[in-house]
Biopython code that builds the backbone (N, CA, C, O; Angstrom):
import numpy as np
from Bio.PDB.StructureBuilder import StructureBuilder

atoms = [
    (1, "ILE", "N", (88.076, 106.964, 91.225)),
    (1, "ILE", "CA", (87.342, 106.362, 90.124)),
    (1, "ILE", "C", (86.674, 107.484, 89.352)),
    (1, "ILE", "O", (85.915, 108.276, 89.910)),
    (2, "VAL", "N", (86.965, 107.539, 88.070)),
    (2, "VAL", "CA", (86.394, 108.563, 87.217)),
    (2, "VAL", "C", (85.072, 108.091, 86.627)),
    (2, "VAL", "O", (84.107, 108.851, 86.557)),
    (3, "GLU", "N", (85.036, 106.838, 86.206)),
    (3, "GLU", "CA", (83.829, 106.316, 85.563)),
    (3, "GLU", "C", (83.771, 104.799, 85.721)),
    (3, "GLU", "O", (84.800, 104.124, 85.750)),
    (4, "THR", "N", (82.539, 104.274, 85.823)),
    (4, "THR", "CA", (82.328, 102.835, 85.885)),
    (4, "THR", "C", (81.420, 102.445, 84.726)),
    (4, "THR", "O", (80.371, 103.055, 84.519)),
    (5, "VAL", "N", (81.828, 101.423, 83.966)),
    (5, "VAL", "CA", (81.062, 100.964, 82.801)),
    (5, "VAL", "C", (80.761, 99.478, 82.977)),
    (5, "VAL", "O", (81.646, 98.693, 83.318)),
    (6, "GLU", "N", (79.506, 99.102, 82.742)),
    (6, "GLU", "CA", (79.127, 97.688, 82.809)),
    (6, "GLU", "C", (78.632, 97.248, 81.437)),
    (6, "GLU", "O", (77.737, 97.866, 80.860)),
    (7, "ARG", "N", (79.229, 96.164, 80.917)),
    (7, "ARG", "CA", (78.826, 95.595, 79.622)),
    (7, "ARG", "C", (79.009, 94.093, 79.669)),
    (7, "ARG", "O", (80.000, 93.593, 80.201)),
    (8, "ASP", "N", (78.064, 93.388, 79.118)),
    (8, "ASP", "CA", (78.147, 91.931, 79.013)),
    (8, "ASP", "C", (78.482, 91.280, 80.359)),
    (8, "ASP", "O", (79.243, 90.314, 80.410)),
    (9, "GLY", "N", (77.922, 91.802, 81.430)),
    (9, "GLY", "CA", (78.171, 91.229, 82.743)),
    (9, "GLY", "C", (79.529, 91.551, 83.319)),
    (9, "GLY", "O", (79.894, 91.029, 84.373)),
    (10, "LYS", "N", (80.279, 92.394, 82.652)),
    (10, "LYS", "CA", (81.607, 92.785, 83.142)),
    (10, "LYS", "C", (81.573, 94.243, 83.585)),
    (10, "LYS", "O", (80.923, 95.084, 82.965)),
    (11, "ARG", "N", (82.277, 94.516, 84.656)),
    (11, "ARG", "CA", (82.357, 95.878, 85.181)),
    (11, "ARG", "C", (83.776, 96.388, 84.985)),
    (11, "ARG", "O", (84.747, 95.735, 85.367)),
    (12, "MET", "N", (83.877, 97.556, 84.387)),
    (12, "MET", "CA", (85.195, 98.164, 84.160)),
    (12, "MET", "C", (85.212, 99.526, 84.851)),
    (12, "MET", "O", (84.238, 100.278, 84.799)),
    (13, "HIS", "N", (86.340, 99.827, 85.499)),
    (13, "HIS", "CA", (86.506, 101.105, 86.187)),
    (13, "HIS", "C", (87.588, 101.913, 85.481)),
    (13, "HIS", "O", (88.673, 101.408, 85.194)),
    (14, "LEU", "N", (87.279, 103.153, 85.212)),
    (14, "LEU", "CA", (88.275, 104.082, 84.673)),
    (14, "LEU", "C", (88.766, 104.900, 85.858)),
    (14, "LEU", "O", (87.994, 105.623, 86.487)),
    (15, "VAL", "N", (90.054, 104.782, 86.157)),
    (15, "VAL", "CA", (90.618, 105.473, 87.315)),
    (15, "VAL", "C", (91.691, 106.452, 86.875)),
    (15, "VAL", "O", (92.284, 106.316, 85.805)),
    (16, "CYS", "N", (91.923, 107.436, 87.717)),
    (16, "CYS", "CA", (92.951, 108.439, 87.459)),
    (16, "CYS", "C", (93.785, 108.583, 88.717)),
    (16, "CYS", "O", (93.240, 108.690, 89.815)),
    (17, "ARG", "N", (95.088, 108.587, 88.571)),
    (17, "ARG", "CA", (95.989, 108.741, 89.711)),
    (17, "ARG", "C", (95.797, 110.120, 90.334)),
    (17, "ARG", "O", (95.668, 111.117, 89.623)),
    (18, "ASN", "N", (95.780, 110.172, 91.654)),
    (18, "ASN", "CA", (95.553, 111.417, 92.371)),
    (18, "ASN", "C", (96.614, 111.570, 93.461)),
    (18, "ASN", "O", (96.340, 111.372, 94.645)),
    (19, "ASP", "N", (97.820, 111.921, 93.042)),
    (19, "ASP", "CA", (98.921, 112.088, 93.988)),
    (19, "ASP", "C", (98.703, 113.327, 94.846)),
    (19, "ASP", "O", (98.074, 114.286, 94.398)),
    (20, "PRO", "N", (99.214, 113.316, 96.070)),
    (20, "PRO", "CA", (99.103, 114.503, 96.919)),
    (20, "PRO", "C", (99.791, 115.692, 96.261)),
    (20, "PRO", "O", (100.817, 115.534, 95.599)),
    (21, "ARG", "N", (99.219, 116.896, 96.447)),
    (21, "ARG", "CA", (99.766, 118.083, 95.807)),
    (21, "ARG", "C", (100.840, 118.767, 96.632)),
    (21, "ARG", "O", (101.619, 119.552, 96.092)),
    (22, "GLY", "N", (100.899, 118.497, 97.898)),
    (22, "GLY", "CA", (101.824, 119.220, 98.768)),
    (22, "GLY", "C", (103.272, 119.051, 98.365)),
    (22, "GLY", "O", (103.706, 117.963, 97.988)),
    (23, "GLY", "N", (104.007, 120.135, 98.449)),
    (23, "GLY", "CA", (105.424, 120.085, 98.128)),
    (23, "GLY", "C", (106.255, 119.783, 99.364)),
    (23, "GLY", "O", (105.724, 119.537, 100.446)),
    (24, "SER", "N", (107.528, 119.807, 99.187)),
    (24, "SER", "CA", (108.447, 119.507, 100.271)),
    (24, "SER", "C", (109.282, 120.734, 100.587)),
    (24, "SER", "O", (109.582, 121.543, 99.710)),
    (25, "LEU", "N", (109.650, 120.858, 101.850)),
    (25, "LEU", "CA", (110.536, 121.961, 102.224)),
    (25, "LEU", "C", (111.881, 121.856, 101.533)),
    (25, "LEU", "O", (112.582, 122.853, 101.360)),
    (26, "ARG", "N", (112.241, 120.635, 101.138)),
    (26, "ARG", "CA", (113.518, 120.456, 100.426)),
    (26, "ARG", "C", (113.513, 121.141, 99.065)),
    (26, "ARG", "O", (114.573, 121.419, 98.505)),
    (27, "ALA", "N", (112.321, 121.415, 98.530)),
    (27, "ALA", "CA", (112.221, 122.075, 97.224)),
    (27, "ALA", "C", (112.488, 123.576, 97.329)),
    (27, "ALA", "O", (112.657, 124.249, 96.312)),
    (28, "LEU", "N", (112.526, 124.102, 98.554)),
    (28, "LEU", "CA", (112.709, 125.537, 98.748)),
    (28, "LEU", "C", (114.185, 125.915, 98.815)),
    (28, "LEU", "O", (115.024, 125.144, 99.281)),
    (29, "THR", "N", (114.474, 127.115, 98.340)),
    (29, "THR", "CA", (115.825, 127.652, 98.481)),
    (29, "THR", "C", (116.019, 128.097, 99.934)),
    (29, "THR", "O", (115.060, 128.137, 100.705)),
    (30, "GLU", "N", (117.238, 128.424, 100.299)),
    (30, "GLU", "CA", (117.517, 128.867, 101.667)),
    (30, "GLU", "C", (116.731, 130.133, 101.991)),
    (30, "GLU", "O", (116.155, 130.237, 103.074)),
    (31, "ARG", "N", (116.698, 131.090, 101.078)),
    (31, "ARG", "CA", (115.953, 132.336, 101.312)),
    (31, "ARG", "C", (114.466, 132.049, 101.472)),
    (31, "ARG", "O", (113.813, 132.613, 102.350)),
    (32, "GLU", "N", (113.927, 131.170, 100.623)),
    (32, "GLU", "CA", (112.509, 130.821, 100.719)),
    (32, "GLU", "C", (112.193, 130.185, 102.074)),
    (32, "GLU", "O", (111.159, 130.478, 102.675)),
    (33, "ARG", "N", (113.086, 129.312, 102.553)),
    (33, "ARG", "CA", (112.878, 128.684, 103.865)),
    (33, "ARG", "C", (112.845, 129.728, 104.981)),
    (33, "ARG", "O", (112.011, 129.656, 105.883)),
    (34, "LEU", "N", (113.750, 130.689, 104.913)),
    (34, "LEU", "CA", (113.795, 131.737, 105.937)),
    (34, "LEU", "C", (112.533, 132.590, 105.912)),
    (34, "LEU", "O", (111.949, 132.875, 106.957)),
    (35, "VAL", "N", (112.117, 132.992, 104.726)),
    (35, "VAL", "CA", (110.911, 133.813, 104.597)),
    (35, "VAL", "C", (109.689, 133.039, 105.069)),
    (35, "VAL", "O", (108.852, 133.581, 105.792)),
    (36, "VAL", "N", (109.579, 131.776, 104.666)),
    (36, "VAL", "CA", (108.437, 130.944, 105.070)),
    (36, "VAL", "C", (108.410, 130.771, 106.579)),
    (36, "VAL", "O", (107.344, 130.845, 107.190)),
    (37, "SER", "N", (109.561, 130.545, 107.186)),
    (37, "SER", "CA", (109.585, 130.314, 108.632)),
    (37, "SER", "C", (109.120, 131.552, 109.403)),
    (37, "SER", "O", (108.388, 131.427, 110.385)),
    (38, "LEU", "N", (109.532, 132.734, 108.973)),
    (38, "LEU", "CA", (109.095, 133.951, 109.653)),
    (38, "LEU", "C", (107.634, 134.275, 109.347)),
    (38, "LEU", "O", (106.900, 134.729, 110.225)),
    (39, "ALA", "N", (107.214, 134.045, 108.116)),
    (39, "ALA", "CA", (105.812, 134.295, 107.741)),
    (39, "ALA", "C", (104.878, 133.337, 108.465)),
    (39, "ALA", "O", (103.767, 133.721, 108.833)),
    (40, "ALA", "N", (105.305, 132.107, 108.675)),
    (40, "ALA", "CA", (104.475, 131.110, 109.363)),
    (40, "ALA", "C", (104.236, 131.510, 110.818)),
    (40, "ALA", "O", (103.237, 131.119, 111.420)),
    (41, "LEU", "N", (105.149, 132.281, 111.370)),
    (41, "LEU", "CA", (104.979, 132.768, 112.743)),
    (41, "LEU", "C", (104.039, 133.968, 112.801)),
    (41, "LEU", "O", (103.703, 134.448, 113.883)),
    (42, "GLY", "N", (103.614, 134.452, 111.630)),
    (42, "GLY", "CA", (102.676, 135.561, 111.568)),
    (42, "GLY", "C", (103.311, 136.933, 111.483)),
    (42, "GLY", "O", (102.619, 137.944, 111.602)),
    (43, "HIS", "N", (104.631, 136.985, 111.277)),
    (43, "HIS", "CA", (105.301, 138.276, 111.189)),
    (43, "HIS", "C", (104.918, 138.992, 109.894)),
    (43, "HIS", "O", (104.777, 138.355, 108.850)),
    (44, "PRO", "N", (104.750, 140.322, 109.959)),
    (44, "PRO", "CA", (104.426, 141.085, 108.744)),
    (44, "PRO", "C", (105.620, 141.142, 107.779)),
    (44, "PRO", "O", (106.768, 140.927, 108.169)),
    (45, "TYR", "N", (105.317, 141.434, 106.526)),
    (45, "TYR", "CA", (106.358, 141.503, 105.488)),
    (45, "TYR", "C", (107.482, 142.453, 105.893)),
    (45, "TYR", "O", (108.659, 142.157, 105.690)),
    (46, "LYS", "N", (107.115, 143.585, 106.461)),
    (46, "LYS", "CA", (108.115, 144.594, 106.825)),
    (46, "LYS", "C", (109.116, 144.030, 107.836)),
    (46, "LYS", "O", (110.316, 144.282, 107.727)),
    (47, "TYR", "N", (108.629, 143.274, 108.814)),
    (47, "TYR", "CA", (109.500, 142.668, 109.821)),
    (47, "TYR", "C", (110.409, 141.620, 109.177)),
    (47, "TYR", "O", (111.603, 141.560, 109.470)),
    (48, "VAL", "N", (109.837, 140.801, 108.301)),
    (48, "VAL", "CA", (110.622, 139.760, 107.619)),
    (48, "VAL", "C", (111.732, 140.413, 106.798)),
    (48, "VAL", "O", (112.875, 139.955, 106.816)),
    (49, "ALA", "N", (111.393, 141.481, 106.079)),
    (49, "ALA", "CA", (112.382, 142.195, 105.265)),
    (49, "ALA", "C", (113.509, 142.744, 106.141)),
    (49, "ALA", "O", (114.684, 142.639, 105.789)),
    (50, "TYR", "N", (113.147, 143.325, 107.273)),
    (50, "TYR", "CA", (114.147, 143.883, 108.184)),
    (50, "TYR", "C", (115.047, 142.786, 108.750)),
    (50, "TYR", "O", (116.270, 142.930, 108.759)),
    (51, "GLU", "N", (114.450, 141.697, 109.218)),
    (51, "GLU", "CA", (115.221, 140.605, 109.826)),
    (51, "GLU", "C", (116.201, 139.970, 108.846)),
    (51, "GLU", "O", (117.316, 139.610, 109.223)),
    (52, "LEU", "N", (115.787, 139.832, 107.593)),
    (52, "LEU", "CA", (116.625, 139.164, 106.599)),
    (52, "LEU", "C", (117.475, 140.141, 105.799)),
    (52, "LEU", "O", (118.355, 139.721, 105.047)),
    (53, "GLY", "N", (117.225, 141.432, 105.950)),
    (53, "GLY", "CA", (118.007, 142.428, 105.230)),
    (53, "GLY", "C", (117.757, 142.414, 103.731)),
    (53, "GLY", "O", (118.675, 142.608, 102.934)),
    (54, "ILE", "N", (116.497, 142.181, 103.357)),
    (54, "ILE", "CA", (116.135, 142.159, 101.938)),
    (54, "ILE", "C", (114.992, 143.143, 101.697)),
    (54, "ILE", "O", (114.283, 143.503, 102.637)),
    (55, "PRO", "N", (114.803, 143.582, 100.448)),
    (55, "PRO", "CA", (113.721, 144.527, 100.152)),
    (55, "PRO", "C", (112.340, 143.922, 100.427)),
    (55, "PRO", "O", (112.144, 142.711, 100.326)),
    (56, "LEU", "N", (111.407, 144.778, 100.771)),
    (56, "LEU", "CA", (110.038, 144.366, 101.048)),
    (56, "LEU", "C", (109.415, 143.635, 99.852)),
    (56, "LEU", "O", (108.706, 142.643, 100.023)),
    (57, "SER", "N", (109.683, 144.131, 98.656)),
    (57, "SER", "CA", (109.123, 143.486, 97.451)),
    (57, "SER", "C", (109.677, 142.071, 97.273)),
    (57, "SER", "O", (108.985, 141.193, 96.758)),
    (58, "SER", "N", (110.919, 141.852, 97.696)),
    (58, "SER", "CA", (111.506, 140.507, 97.602)),
    (58, "SER", "C", (110.824, 139.529, 98.557)),
    (58, "SER", "O", (110.690, 138.344, 98.251)),
    (59, "VAL", "N", (110.397, 140.030, 99.708)),
    (59, "VAL", "CA", (109.707, 139.171, 100.664)),
    (59, "VAL", "C", (108.409, 138.661, 100.045)),
    (59, "VAL", "O", (108.125, 137.464, 100.087)),
    (60, "ALA", "N", (107.626, 139.571, 99.473)),
    (60, "ALA", "CA", (106.347, 139.187, 98.875)),
    (60, "ALA", "C", (106.544, 138.205, 97.724)),
    (60, "ALA", "O", (105.829, 137.207, 97.626)),
    (61, "ALA", "N", (107.509, 138.486, 96.857)),
    (61, "ALA", "CA", (107.753, 137.610, 95.703)),
    (61, "ALA", "C", (108.278, 136.243, 96.145)),
    (61, "ALA", "O", (107.867, 135.213, 95.611)),
    (62, "THR", "N", (109.178, 136.241, 97.113)),
    (62, "THR", "CA", (109.754, 134.984, 97.602)),
    (62, "THR", "C", (108.692, 134.131, 98.277)),
    (62, "THR", "O", (108.644, 132.918, 98.073)),
    (63, "LEU", "N", (107.839, 134.762, 99.083)),
    (63, "LEU", "CA", (106.788, 134.019, 99.761)),
    (63, "LEU", "C", (105.795, 133.439, 98.758)),
    (63, "LEU", "O", (105.342, 132.305, 98.914)),
    (64, "LYS", "N", (105.460, 134.207, 97.738)),
    (64, "LYS", "CA", (104.532, 133.723, 96.709)),
    (64, "LYS", "C", (105.101, 132.489, 96.011)),
    (64, "LYS", "O", (104.386, 131.507, 95.809)),
    (65, "THR", "N", (106.367, 132.533, 95.648)),
    (65, "THR", "CA", (107.020, 131.398, 94.993)),
    (65, "THR", "C", (107.082, 130.186, 95.912)),
    (65, "THR", "O", (106.829, 129.061, 95.481)),
    (66, "ALA", "N", (107.418, 130.415, 97.178)),
    (66, "ALA", "CA", (107.527, 129.317, 98.136)),
    (66, "ALA", "C", (106.168, 128.662, 98.388)),
    (66, "ALA", "O", (106.074, 127.437, 98.464)),
    (67, "LEU", "N", (105.123, 129.469, 98.517)),
    (67, "LEU", "CA", (103.788, 128.908, 98.722)),
    (67, "LEU", "C", (103.372, 128.039, 97.544)),
    (67, "LEU", "O", (102.763, 126.986, 97.732)),
    (68, "ALA", "N", (103.696, 128.475, 96.335)),
    (68, "ALA", "CA", (103.371, 127.673, 95.144)),
    (68, "ALA", "C", (104.122, 126.344, 95.174)),
    (68, "ALA", "O", (103.549, 125.303, 94.853)),
    (69, "LYS", "N", (105.388, 126.371, 95.553)),
    (69, "LYS", "CA", (106.179, 125.136, 95.633)),
    (69, "LYS", "C", (105.628, 124.182, 96.684)),
    (69, "LYS", "O", (105.714, 122.964, 96.524)),
    (70, "LEU", "N", (105.059, 124.730, 97.763)),
    (70, "LEU", "CA", (104.512, 123.911, 98.844)),
    (70, "LEU", "C", (103.070, 123.480, 98.579)),
    (70, "LEU", "O", (102.500, 122.696, 99.338)),
    (71, "GLY", "N", (102.491, 123.995, 97.504)),
    (71, "GLY", "CA", (101.114, 123.634, 97.180)),
    (71, "GLY", "C", (100.088, 124.336, 98.060)),
    (71, "GLY", "O", (98.980, 123.834, 98.252)),
    (72, "LEU", "N", (100.455, 125.491, 98.589)),
    (72, "LEU", "CA", (99.555, 126.262, 99.434)),
    (72, "LEU", "C", (99.039, 127.463, 98.660)),
    (72, "LEU", "O", (99.762, 128.053, 97.857)),
    (73, "ALA", "N", (97.780, 127.822, 98.906)),
    (73, "ALA", "CA", (97.166, 128.914, 98.158)),
    (73, "ALA", "C", (97.339, 130.276, 98.811)),
    (73, "ALA", "O", (97.268, 131.303, 98.136)),
    (74, "SER", "N", (97.567, 130.291, 100.121)),
    (74, "SER", "CA", (97.647, 131.582, 100.798)),
    (74, "SER", "C", (98.541, 131.508, 102.034)),
    (74, "SER", "O", (98.928, 130.434, 102.495)),
    (75, "ARG", "N", (98.844, 132.678, 102.538)),
    (75, "ARG", "CA", (99.635, 132.774, 103.762)),
    (75, "ARG", "C", (98.842, 132.224, 104.950)),
    (75, "ARG", "O", (99.416, 131.667, 105.885)),
    (76, "ALA", "N", (97.528, 132.386, 104.902)),
    (76, "ALA", "CA", (96.673, 131.850, 105.970)),
    (76, "ALA", "C", (96.790, 130.328, 106.040)),
    (76, "ALA", "O", (96.819, 129.758, 107.131)),
    (77, "GLU", "N", (96.858, 129.673, 104.890)),
    (77, "GLU", "CA", (97.041, 128.213, 104.867)),
    (77, "GLU", "C", (98.395, 127.833, 105.472)),
    (77, "GLU", "O", (98.501, 126.837, 106.187)),
    (78, "LEU", "N", (99.414, 128.620, 105.186)),
    (78, "LEU", "CA", (100.747, 128.373, 105.747)),
    (78, "LEU", "C", (100.707, 128.457, 107.271)),
    (78, "LEU", "O", (101.269, 127.604, 107.958)),
    (79, "ILE", "N", (100.052, 129.474, 107.792)),
    (79, "ILE", "CA", (99.971, 129.661, 109.244)),
    (79, "ILE", "C", (99.188, 128.518, 109.888)),
    (79, "ILE", "O", (99.572, 128.028, 110.950)),
    (80, "ARG", "N", (98.083, 128.084, 109.249)),
    (80, "ARG", "CA", (97.308, 126.952, 109.786)),
    (80, "ARG", "C", (98.135, 125.672, 109.770)),
    (80, "ARG", "O", (98.097, 124.897, 110.725)),
    (81, "LEU", "N", (98.882, 125.446, 108.691)),
    (81, "LEU", "CA", (99.738, 124.266, 108.599)),
    (81, "LEU", "C", (100.797, 124.295, 109.693)),
    (81, "LEU", "O", (101.037, 123.283, 110.353)),
    (82, "TYR", "N", (101.425, 125.435, 109.888)),
    (82, "TYR", "CA", (102.449, 125.587, 110.924)),
    (82, "TYR", "C", (101.855, 125.309, 112.299)),
    (82, "TYR", "O", (102.476, 124.627, 113.115)),
    (83, "ALA", "N", (100.658, 125.829, 112.562)),
    (83, "ALA", "CA", (100.007, 125.620, 113.859)),
    (83, "ALA", "C", (99.739, 124.128, 114.099)),
    (83, "ALA", "O", (99.900, 123.647, 115.220)),
    (84, "ARG", "N", (99.332, 123.395, 113.055)),
    (84, "ARG", "CA", (99.093, 121.952, 113.197)),
    (84, "ARG", "C", (100.390, 121.214, 113.488)),
    (84, "ARG", "O", (100.414, 120.308, 114.321)),
    (85, "VAL", "N", (101.468, 121.592, 112.810)),
    (85, "VAL", "CA", (102.760, 120.928, 113.005)),
    (85, "VAL", "C", (103.273, 121.186, 114.419)),
    (85, "VAL", "O", (103.765, 120.268, 115.074)),
    (86, "VAL", "N", (103.163, 122.415, 114.893)),
    (86, "VAL", "CA", (103.619, 122.751, 116.235)),
    (86, "VAL", "C", (102.782, 122.027, 117.284)),
    (86, "VAL", "O", (103.315, 121.596, 118.306)),
    (87, "ALA", "N", (101.490, 121.889, 117.049)),
    (87, "ALA", "CA", (100.605, 121.212, 117.998)),
    (87, "ALA", "C", (100.963, 119.735, 118.151)),
    (87, "ALA", "O", (100.686, 119.139, 119.192)),
    (88, "GLN", "N", (101.577, 119.134, 117.122)),
    (88, "GLN", "CA", (101.957, 117.731, 117.177)),
    (88, "GLN", "C", (103.170, 117.513, 118.074)),
    (88, "GLN", "O", (103.408, 116.388, 118.513)),
    (89, "GLY", "N", (103.930, 118.542, 118.352)),
    (89, "GLY", "CA", (105.097, 118.417, 119.220)),
    (89, "GLY", "C", (106.322, 118.003, 118.444)),
    (89, "GLY", "O", (106.262, 117.840, 117.225)),
    (90, "PRO", "N", (107.442, 117.830, 119.138)),
    (90, "PRO", "CA", (108.699, 117.456, 118.489)),
    (90, "PRO", "C", (108.598, 116.067, 117.849)),
    (90, "PRO", "O", (107.890, 115.183, 118.331)),
    (91, "VAL", "N", (109.320, 115.916, 116.768)),
    (91, "VAL", "CA", (109.310, 114.654, 116.030)),
    (91, "VAL", "C", (110.350, 113.712, 116.604)),
    (91, "VAL", "O", (111.527, 114.062, 116.692)),
    (92, "GLY", "N", (109.926, 112.524, 116.994)),
    (92, "GLY", "CA", (110.836, 111.457, 117.372)),
    (92, "GLY", "C", (111.572, 111.604, 118.691)),
    (92, "GLY", "O", (112.563, 110.906, 118.907)),
    (93, "GLY", "N", (111.142, 112.460, 119.559)),
    (93, "GLY", "CA", (111.858, 112.615, 120.808)),
    (93, "GLY", "C", (110.919, 112.917, 121.955)),
    (93, "GLY", "O", (109.751, 113.239, 121.738)),
    (94, "PRO", "N", (111.416, 112.818, 123.164)),
    (94, "PRO", "CA", (110.580, 113.111, 124.319)),
    (94, "PRO", "C", (110.261, 114.599, 124.399)),
    (94, "PRO", "O", (111.028, 115.428, 123.910)),
    (95, "THR", "N", (109.135, 114.937, 125.012)),
    (95, "THR", "CA", (108.750, 116.338, 125.127)),
    (95, "THR", "C", (109.292, 116.968, 126.399)),
    (95, "THR", "O", (109.255, 118.190, 126.539)),
    (96, "GLU", "N", (109.793, 116.167, 127.330)),
    (96, "GLU", "CA", (110.346, 116.701, 128.573)),
    (96, "GLU", "C", (111.865, 116.654, 128.525)),
    (96, "GLU", "O", (112.439, 115.713, 127.977)),
    (97, "PRO", "N", (112.523, 117.659, 129.093)),
    (97, "PRO", "CA", (113.987, 117.631, 129.115)),
    (97, "PRO", "C", (114.479, 116.525, 130.038)),
    (97, "PRO", "O", (113.831, 116.221, 131.039)),
    (98, "PRO", "N", (115.623, 115.920, 129.710)),
    (98, "PRO", "CA", (116.150, 114.873, 130.578)),
    (98, "PRO", "C", (116.555, 115.447, 131.941)),
    (98, "PRO", "O", (116.990, 116.595, 132.038)),
    (99, "GLY", "N", (116.411, 114.659, 132.955)),
    (99, "GLY", "CA", (116.877, 115.183, 134.216)),
    (99, "GLY", "C", (116.411, 114.460, 135.346)),
    (99, "GLY", "O", (116.740, 114.810, 136.480)),
]
sb = StructureBuilder()
sb.init_structure("model")
sb.init_model(0)
sb.init_chain("A")
sb.init_seg("    ")
for serial, (resi, resn, name, xyz) in enumerate(atoms, 1):
    if name == "N":
        sb.init_residue(resn, " ", resi, " ")
    sb.init_atom(name, np.array(xyz, "f"), 0.0, 1.0, " ", f" {name:<3s}", serial, name[0])
structure = sb.get_structure()
């Protein structure tokens, strides 16, 4: 609710839609997904560049673009989000191996 106005015994509300800002992993390119996954584990840029065989500057630029697409402001937010997702456990399946 942005504003409430009362006149002649009537109350009117001015509202504004507030959709969630978070993006989807589907919006990321394959390279962005790879960089995000390694960065979320806390690996330094140099390690990510080595693992993916791309220049160090590309890692920084790719991560910046991916964070913007996901609606995250920093790498620290990415790591916190990853930690929350991992803490929830596997999606839709048992946590113990069958046996």
